[in-house]
C-alpha positions, 0 to 999 in steps of 0.5 A: 207193619211187621216191625210192630208185629215183631214187637207184639211178639216179644211183648207177649212172650214177656208176658207169658214168662211172667205169669208165674210171678205176677199171678196172685196166689200162685201157690195155693193150697193142694187140691188133691180130694177135692171135687173134680180133682180126677178131671183136672190132674193132668193127662200125658206125661208130655204136659205133665213134664211142662208143669201142665201149661198146656192150654194153648199147646194142646195138639195131641190125643190128650188135647180133649183133656186140656183144651178141646179145639186142639182136636181141630188142629190134630194132623193124624190119628192119635191114642195116649195112655198114662199111669202115674203113681201118686207117692207113698203118702197117698198110697194111689194111682192116676191112669189116662186113655184117650183117642182121638181122630181128624175127621176132617181138615176142619173137624176133630173128634175124641173120646177118653177115660180117666181115673184117680185113686187114693187109699189112705183117708183117715176116718174121722166121726161127725165130731171130727175124732179119729176113728183109727181106720182108712178108706178109699176115695176113687174118681172117674171121668169119662168124656166125648169132645170135638172141635172145628176150625172155624177159620185157618187161625181159630178153632172152638171145641166142646167136651161132654164129660161124665164124673163119677165119685165113689167114697167109702163104698158109696158112689154117684155120677154127674154129667158136664159140658166144657168149652174151648178155643185156640187162636193163632194171631201171629207166626209161631204164637197161640193162645188158648182159652179152656172154660171148664164146668159150663155145666158142672158135673153134680154127683151125690154120693150119699146124701151129699152133692159135690159141687165142681167149682167152674174154672177158666184157664187162659194160656199162651204158647210161642215156638222158637228156633224152628220150632225146637223150642216151645214155651208156654204158660197158663193161668188158672182162675178157678172158683174158690180156689184161687188164681194159679199159674203154671209154665213150662217149656219143651225143647227138641234138640233132635226130631225124636227127643224131648226135654221138658221143664215146668213149674205150677202151684204145687210142683216142679216138674222134669220130662224126657220123651222119645219118638220112634217109628213103628209099623205103619206110624210113630210112637212116643214114650214120655216120662215125667217126675214132679217134685212137690211142696214139702208137706204135700201129701203126695210127694214125688210123683212119677208118670209114664205115657206111651202114644202112638200116631197114625194113618195118613196125616191131614196136616198142611205145611206151615208156609208164609211168603212175604216181599222184602223188595217189592219196587224194582227195576231190571235195569237198575246198576246196583240197588233195586235190580232185583225182586227179594222174596223171604219164605218161611216153610216148617213141617215135622215130617219134612218136605217132598217138593216146592214150587215158586211161581211169579205171574201177571193178571190182565183182562185175558186171565193169568200169565206166569212169566217165571217158575222155580221148583226143586225137591225138599224144603224151599229156599228161605230167600228168593231173588228174581231178576225180572226175566222170563224163563226165556231171558226176556225182560218183563214189561212194566207192571204189578206182578204176584209171587206165590210159594206152593209146598207138599209135604212127605205126607202129600199134603200141599200148602200154598202162600197168599199172592204177594204183590210187587211192581216192576219198572224196567226202564229207570226214571230219566232225570234231566238237569237244565 
């Protein structure tokens, strides 16, 4: 079963990396100026640096913008502000401000504002004749979102949003509804789905009503090298705009430094990020640069965002254990003379302590036969010789193994019970 899961992981990662090359019409036309662009432009220099491939990654104050389900996994209170220039050609800017809070271990909420402005639009008559004048276009959005963790590996979320459009002094407002989900079928692998425009905003500007096209984003993210490397890919299916693919990566050579790169339908992106301690929390400064296609009306775009996470973390450690050798005898001479357990533990804040317990169950309840504990992170491999803490060989039977770990924020995680069998005496072999 473990081999099957390993093969499945590899296939899913290869599929994610291939998405930008197999998605038809991946390099579609530039979407700037189309209805709803402010609500899909991007939020946060971290996501921008990863080529906007963030549907499955979303786990910070920008989650409501990308996938509201990510709010259910938010460990601390978080705020993010961003400002981006749109290049000399467009003569505009984009800004974002968002705040998110983990209401409980399974529930999160957020609200935010976005603003996209461009000033250099050429005026034309009804017959498409240039008037020689220019006018400005502004798109603004505001939203409230909530998410709930239905299962340990499944979260769902909803976003209620409003959109305002202003063109040449005329404006209109509309309201809409989005939904999202995140699912972790395997260790280090996360899938994301975000559906925008279940109820599309339809602001009326003058006599015209803008149609915000509904869209669906499918995403996959996979963590490697003990979470130092994150690979991500998205496919965006938007009505009347075709299929578009995005891919990105984030590498953390040090816990407080991040290097990012990405590609999407119209730009190549590069990014840098740094994390630092600020009073009762942690701040991060992120920068991203986008190199747009030749002929793109935006040109080169620079993005800068500032984030702050604070409060006691609700995030539990990532902790798993499995049996390396489930059948053994303490009396065996060479092979199978000890039980072997593998442990996976990860927490960005680090670990405070750990405890390993081996016990058995009978009609009288639970009886612990062996315990190990220590400070810091739990060991990646544990071996047990089949003896109790006072040196006695245990009796034959079914035993259980668990690991408990506590992170620096005081949050604990416990693995599921792992069953194994002990044979104190090897079977006798008679030869006639």
